[in-house]
C-alpha positions as CSV (number, residue, x, y, z in Angstrom):
1,M,0.1,-3.4,12.7
2,R,1.0,-0.1,11.0
3,K,2.1,2.8,13.0
4,T,0.3,5.9,11.9
5,L,0.1,9.5,13.0
6,Y,-3.5,9.5,12.0
7,R,-4.7,8.0,15.3
8,A,-4.3,8.5,19.0
9,A,-2.1,6.2,21.1
10,L,-3.7,2.8,21.6
11,A,-5.0,1.7,24.9
12,I,-5.1,-2.0,25.9
13,V,-8.4,-3.9,25.7
14,P,-10.8,-3.4,27.3
15,I,-10.4,0.4,26.8
16,T,-12.0,3.5,28.3
17,L,-13.9,5.6,25.8
18,I,-15.8,8.8,26.0
19,A,-14.8,9.5,29.6
20,L,-17.1,12.2,30.9
21,A,-16.4,13.4,34.4
22,G,-19.2,13.8,37.0
23,C,-21.7,11.4,35.4
24,T,-21.6,8.0,37.2
25,N,-24.4,5.6,36.5
26,P,-23.6,2.2,37.9
27,A,-25.8,-0.8,37.6
28,E,-27.7,-2.2,40.5
29,G,-25.4,-4.1,43.0
30,E,-22.2,-2.7,41.5
31,S,-20.6,0.7,42.0
32,S,-17.5,2.7,41.2
33,D,-15.9,5.7,42.7
34,D,-14.3,6.7,39.4
35,P,-16.2,9.7,37.9
36,E,-15.2,8.5,34.4
37,V,-17.3,5.3,34.8
38,W,-20.5,6.6,33.3
39,G,-22.0,3.3,32.1
40,Y,-23.2,0.1,33.8
41,V,-20.6,-1.6,36.1
42,A,-20.2,-5.3,35.8
43,A,-17.9,-7.9,37.3
44,A,-15.2,-9.5,35.1
45,E,-16.8,-12.9,35.5
46,S,-20.1,-11.7,34.1
47,A,-19.1,-9.4,31.3
48,Q,-16.5,-10.4,28.7
49,L,-15.7,-9.7,25.0
50,D,-13.5,-11.8,22.7
51,V,-13.0,-10.5,19.2
52,A,-10.1,-10.8,16.7
53,D,-8.3,-7.5,16.3
54,D,-7.5,-8.0,12.6
55,Q,-10.4,-8.6,10.2
56,L,-9.1,-6.8,7.1
57,G,-11.6,-6.4,4.3
58,A,-14.6,-7.6,6.4
59,E,-18.0,-6.5,5.4
60,T,-19.4,-8.5,8.3
61,L,-17.5,-8.3,11.6
62,V,-17.3,-11.5,13.6
63,V,-17.3,-11.3,17.4
64,D,-16.0,-14.7,18.7
65,R,-17.7,-14.6,22.1
66,I,-19.7,-12.3,24.4
67,L,-20.8,-12.9,28.0
68,V,-23.2,-10.3,29.4
69,P,-25.3,-10.1,32.7
70,G,-28.4,-8.9,30.7
71,D,-29.7,-8.5,27.2
72,A,-27.2,-6.3,25.3
73,W,-26.1,-4.8,22.1
74,V,-22.9,-5.2,20.1
75,V,-22.2,-1.6,18.9
76,V,-19.5,-0.9,16.2
77,H,-18.3,2.6,15.8
78,A,-15.8,4.3,13.4
79,D,-12.6,5.1,15.1
80,D,-12.4,8.9,15.7
81,D,-8.8,9.2,16.9
82,G,-9.3,6.7,19.6
83,K,-12.9,7.7,20.4
84,P,-16.2,6.3,19.1
85,G,-17.4,8.1,16.0
86,M,-20.3,7.3,13.7
87,R,-22.0,4.0,14.3
88,V,-21.3,1.5,11.5
89,G,-22.8,-1.7,12.9
90,L,-25.3,-3.0,15.5
91,A,-26.5,-6.4,16.7
92,R,-28.5,-7.5,19.7
93,V,-27.5,-10.4,21.9
94,D,-29.4,-12.2,24.8
95,K,-28.3,-12.4,28.4
96,G,-25.6,-14.9,29.0
97,E,-23.0,-16.3,26.6
98,S,-23.2,-15.8,22.8
99,T,-20.6,-17.0,20.2
100,G,-20.0,-16.3,16.6
101,I,-22.0,-13.0,16.5
102,R,-22.0,-11.5,13.1
103,V,-22.4,-7.7,12.7
104,E,-23.0,-6.2,9.3
105,L,-20.8,-3.1,8.6
106,E,-22.1,-0.1,6.7
107,D,-20.3,3.1,5.6
108,V,-17.0,2.3,7.1
109,T,-14.7,5.3,6.7
110,T,-11.8,4.5,9.0
111,P,-9.1,1.8,9.1
112,R,-10.2,0.6,12.6
113,V,-13.5,0.3,14.3
114,I,-14.4,0.2,17.9
115,V,-16.5,-2.7,19.2
116,A,-18.4,-2.0,22.4
117,I,-21.0,-3.8,24.5
118,H,-24.0,-1.9,25.6
119,A,-26.8,-2.9,27.9
120,D,-30.4,-3.1,26.5
121,R,-32.0,-1.2,29.4
122,G,-34.5,1.0,27.6
123,T,-37.3,-0.2,25.3
124,K,-36.5,-3.9,24.8
125,G,-35.1,-4.5,21.3
126,E,-34.6,-0.8,20.5
127,F,-31.2,0.7,20.7
128,D,-31.7,3.7,23.0
129,F,-28.4,5.5,22.9
130,D,-27.8,9.1,21.9
131,M,-24.2,10.0,21.2
132,M,-25.1,13.6,21.9
133,N,-26.4,12.7,25.4
134,P,-24.6,9.4,26.3
135,T,-24.8,9.6,30.1
136,M,-28.6,10.0,30.1
137,S,-29.2,7.2,27.5
138,P,-30.7,4.0,28.8
139,D,-28.5,1.7,26.7
140,R,-25.1,2.7,28.0
141,P,-22.0,0.5,27.7
142,Y,-20.8,-1.9,30.3
143,F,-17.6,-1.1,32.3
144,V,-15.4,-3.9,33.8
145,D,-12.6,-3.0,36.3
146,E,-13.4,0.7,35.6
147,K,-12.7,0.4,31.9
148,E,-15.3,0.2,29.1
149,L,-15.9,-3.3,27.7
150,A,-14.6,-2.5,24.2
151,A,-11.9,-3.3,21.6
152,F,-10.3,-1.9,18.5
153,V,-10.5,-4.0,15.3
154,T,-8.7,-3.3,12.1
155,V,-11.1,-3.7,9.1
156,R,-9.5,-1.7,6.3
157,E,-6.1,-1.1,4.7
158,F,-4.8,2.4,5.0
159,G,-1.8,4.0,3.4
160,I,0.4,3.5,0.3
161,T,3.1,1.0,0.8
162,A,6.6,2.0,-0.4
163,D,9.9,0.0,-0.3
164,E,12.8,1.1,1.9
165,G,14.6,4.0,0.1
166,E,11.5,4.9,-2.0
167,A,9.8,7.3,0.4
168,D,11.2,9.4,3.2
169,I,11.1,12.8,4.8
170,D,13.7,14.8,6.8
171,V,12.5,18.0,8.6
172,S,14.0,19.6,11.8
173,D,12.6,21.5,14.7
174,Q,12.6,25.2,13.6
175,D,11.6,28.8,14.1
176,I,8.4,29.3,12.1
177,D,7.6,32.6,10.2
178,G,4.9,31.6,7.8
179,T,6.8,28.6,6.2
180,V,8.2,25.2,7.1
181,L,11.6,24.2,5.6
182,V,11.7,20.5,4.7
183,D,15.3,19.4,4.4
184,R,14.6,16.4,2.2
185,A,11.6,14.6,0.8
186,L,11.5,11.4,-1.3
187,A,8.6,9.8,-3.1
188,P,8.3,7.0,-5.7
189,T,5.5,9.0,-7.5
190,D,4.3,12.6,-7.6
191,A,3.3,13.4,-4.1
192,W,2.3,15.9,-1.5
193,I,4.0,17.4,1.5
194,V,1.2,17.9,4.1
195,V,1.6,20.0,7.3
196,H,-1.0,19.6,10.1
197,L,-1.6,21.2,13.4
198,D,-1.3,19.0,16.5
199,D,-4.7,17.9,17.8
200,D,-3.9,16.2,21.1
201,G,-1.1,14.1,19.7
202,A,-2.6,13.4,16.3
203,P,-2.7,15.5,13.0
204,G,-5.5,18.1,13.2
205,Q,-6.3,20.9,10.8
206,R,-4.2,21.1,7.7
207,V,-2.1,24.3,7.5
208,G,0.3,23.6,4.7
209,L,0.4,21.7,1.4
210,L,2.9,21.4,-1.5
211,H,2.9,19.2,-4.6
212,I,6.2,17.6,-5.3
213,P,7.5,15.5,-8.2
214,A,8.6,11.9,-8.0
215,G,12.1,11.4,-6.7
216,E,14.2,13.4,-4.2
217,I,13.8,17.0,-3.5
218,T,15.8,19.1,-0.9
219,N,15.5,22.4,0.9
220,V,11.8,22.8,-0.1
221,V,9.7,25.5,1.5
222,V,6.0,24.9,2.4
223,N,3.9,27.9,2.9
224,L,1.6,27.8,5.9
225,D,-1.9,29.3,6.3
226,P,-2.0,32.4,8.4
227,L,-3.4,30.6,11.5
228,P,-2.3,30.3,15.1
229,L,0.1,27.3,15.2
230,T,0.5,24.6,17.8
231,S,3.9,24.0,19.4
232,T,4.1,20.7,17.4
233,L,3.4,20.3,13.7
234,F,3.1,17.0,11.8
235,V,4.7,16.9,8.3
236,A,3.9,13.9,6.1
237,V,4.3,12.7,2.5
238,H,1.1,11.6,0.7
239,A,0.8,10.0,-2.7
240,D,-0.9,11.9,-5.5
241,R,-3.1,9.0,-6.6
242,G,-6.4,10.8,-7.6
243,E,-6.8,13.7,-10.0
244,Q,-3.3,14.9,-10.7
245,G,-2.4,18.1,-8.8
246,V,-5.6,18.0,-6.7
247,F,-5.1,17.0,-3.1
248,E,-7.8,14.4,-2.3
249,F,-7.6,13.4,1.3
250,D,-10.6,13.6,3.6
251,M,-9.7,13.3,7.4
252,M,-13.3,12.1,7.9
253,D,-13.0,9.3,5.2
254,K,-9.4,8.3,5.2
255,I,-9.7,4.9,3.7
256,N,-11.7,6.0,0.6
257,S,-9.4,9.0,-0.1
258,P,-7.0,8.5,-3.0
259,D,-4.1,10.6,-1.7
260,Q,-3.2,8.6,1.4
261,P,0.2,8.8,3.1
262,F,3.1,6.6,2.3
263,F,4.2,3.8,4.7
264,V,7.6,2.2,4.7
265,A,8.0,-1.0,6.8
266,G,4.7,-0.4,8.4
267,T,5.5,3.1,9.6
268,E,4.0,6.3,8.2
269,V,6.4,8.6,6.3
270,A,5.9,11.5,8.6
271,K,7.6,13.6,11.3
272,A,6.5,15.6,14.3
273,I,8.5,18.8,14.8
274,S,8.6,21.4,17.5
275,V,8.2,25.0,16.4
276,K,9.0,28.3,18.0
């Protein structure tokens, strides 16, 4: 699996998502003292999820097996840096065991999606879950062993593959006074050096951008926007694949953006630097 700076660190499956303190709503007969368990608590023998984590190119996601203590929903979300984003798929399952569940995907904008299992506790057959008010929604997710019953699945390719020695970047920790000095950048085609703020360990707002020609370039200066900087900046090399000289990369629709970052041997051509 590719290593990318455009995501938060992976958790193991099942994973805890949207942890909101002070809002515990356990199911009848089960309870939790963890304030981050805000859905329905279920025992491991009664709530299970089996899904392949690599389904590249799928327009219909397949869940191999689900076991639930009541009628439920399979909910598929875009991956918003490790948290559920826009819903891109939904299917209902009955109480008990279901196999080979197929979930149609729509408007996928991220390389990975998050598959979660929610109870059908509101109006039967209607998905009663509000992302803006999740803890008060009837159809909240199941939690097992104080972790949400959910999994990441890769469904789209992301990034531009380059061979070893074709794409690289060298940039050091440095004092910042309106610019970043990049010691060396290498790209097989015309490209972009992109500088981002740190958003909780992942690239956030873009604060620097410079178009560079194919080949090697050294001691290049990237001007930064006059904004407060984070103590860490991310510096990456993106291909110029769309309209020449126009940076076309949307953080909210990465996989459909032409100017994606280069990857070499499965690792993004990017560096995190400390700034002073």
